[in-house]
C-alpha positions, 0 to 999 in steps of 0.5 A: 438522475438519482445516481450516487457518486461513490469515489474512494480516495487514498493518501500516501503515508510514506515509505516504511522499513519492513522485516521478512520474518515479521511484516507489519502489514500481512493480511489478504496478501496478493502478488502481481508483477504489475502491482499498483496502488489502484490494483492493491486498493481493489484487493484491500476492500474492507481494510483501512490501510494497504501497502505495496512491497516489490509486487506484493500487496498487503492490507491492514487495519486503521490501528496499524503502527510501523514497527520498523520505522520510516525509511528514506523516500528514495528507497521506495521505487516509483510504480511501473504501471501507475506513473509517479506513485510509489510501490515500495522495494525489496525491504521497504513498503509504500503505505497508503490510507483509504479515505471514503 
């Protein structure tokens, strides 16, 4: 039928510590009470990495490196709106990488 199937996928990189004064990911930030990876993905169009920290969506480039280290997975909470996936917490960011 000539239609091209375009499917964007992302993979979970983990739960990472964050600093309020010097966040690792900070570009194109938006906030929403019902933030989810699928909503954040739309916001981060053109970026390679995105993260969620307690309702805040942030974007980054492929050269992103965690400055503060990997946190225990139990510190990143499950999203309210995207059953089973992680949405960070107060001082931890759930980070995802896009695969196109």
